[in-house]
N, C-alpha and C positions, 0 to 999 in steps of 0.2 A: 895479111888477108885484104881484098878489095871489098870494102863496104860501102853500098850506095843507101844512103837515107833519103827516103821519100817522107817529106813532111809538109803539113800545111802552112806551119811558119816555124822559124828557128827560135823556139821558145826555150825557157830555162832547162826544161829536161832534155830537148833535142841538143842544145849547147853542151851539157853536162856529159852526156853520152858521148858527143863528138870529141870533147877534150879527152875523156876516160880512153875511148878507142885508140885515138891518136897517141895518146902517151904509152900505149901499149905496143906501139909500132905497125898499128893497121893503117891502111891508106884509105881515108874516108872521104866522099864526095857528097854533097848535099844538093838535092833537087827539091824545088817548091813543087809540089804535087797539084799542078791548077787543072789539068785536063788530061786525057788519054795520050795524046799525041805529044805533049812535052814529056811525060813519063818515059815512053817508047822509045823517044829520041835520046833522053838520058841514058836509060839502060843500055841501048846500043853503043852510046859513045863511050861509056865508062867500063861495060863488060864486067859487072860485078861478080865476086864469088859468091857474096851475099847480098840480100836487099833488106834493110831493117827500116820499119815504119814506126818511130817513136810518137809521132803525132798526126793521125790522118782524120779527114774528116769525110772521105769517101773510100770506096773500096778500089783495092788495087786491082787494075785491068787484068782479066785472065790471060791476056797474051804474056803478062809479066808473070804473075804466079804460078803459071802452067809450065814456064821454062827456066825460072830461076828459083832458088829458095828465097822465100820472103817471110820476114819474122815481123809480126805485129806486136808491139808493146801496148799491151791492155791494162787500164789502170782499174783493174778487177781481179778477184779470186777466180780460180778455176771454176768454169761454169757459168760464170757471169757473161753476159752479152748485151751488146748495143751501146748506143751512145750515153754520156751523162752518168757513167758507171760511179764516179766518186760523188757526183750529186746525189745520187740514188742512197750510196752506202750512208752518206751524212743525214738525209731525210729519215732513213729508216732506222738510224740509230744504231748502226752496226759497230760491235766493240773490236772486231778485226777486220782488216782488209788486206788488200794486196795488189800486187802487180803479176802479171802472166804474159809470157812471151809465147806466143803460137804462130804455127804456120799458116800463111794466108791459103784460103781455098774459096770455093763458090759460095760459102755461108759466111756472113760477117762474125767475127769472133766466136768461129766454132772448129778451127782447126786444131790439129794435134799440138800437143802443149811441149815444148822444149824446156822451159823453166818456169818456175812459179815461187815467188816470195812474200810471205805475208807480215803484216805488221800490226800492233795494237792502235786502234783509233784514239785520238785525242780529240777533247772539245777544243775546236779552233776552225776559222775559215776554211773554205775549199782551197784558197791559195796558198795559205800557210801549208795545208797538209801536201799539196801539190808539190810545192817547192822543197818541202822536207821529207816526210815519210815516203811518198810516191817517187820522188826522184832517186833517194837513196835505194829504195827496193827495186827500181826499174834498173839501176846500175847494176846491182847484184844479180838480178835475173837474165839481163842481157849478157853479162860476161859468163855466167853459167851455161846459158844457152848456146854461146859460141863456142865454148870449151865441149860442150857435149856434139855440138855440129861437126866439130873438126875431128871427133873420135869416130872411125868408120865404124865401130861395134855397137855405137849407141843410136838409138832411133828415137823419134818423139813418141809421146804417149797420148793415144786418144783421149780426150777430156772425159768422157763417160767412164773412163776406167780408173779415173782419179777420184778419191773421195773428196768432195768439196767439204768445207767447215760446217 
């Protein structure tokens, strides 16, 4: 499958997903999402079957998500929305957290859910959790989401139809 990564940076999570998907035979290209024109040019040049956003700091342009399947990797449980999700989970003393892969749409982190994987939180720094549990959950969730996406009989689930913990 031709997969285009849109990412703010090629961080540890993005690198791990890149390696995992390439090792499974996917053709993966990475584009730094710095502005709409660069993103649109990358999409047009690569013509992906799927766009994956493992680490973004801005919304995917409507011209892209309206015409291509776009999966956002959100470091939060189903129903969690917005930036700094892991920071808030740590500050709020959450005992379980997760990663959700959702379809990009007009609202940030509000799209239909393709996969979600939860994990127990441990007392650790954000960076340790991100490089450990979040990355492991993200790989699992992305692989599940791609498997579901490739099955023509499977559709994503609206987030309000999934009971959050």
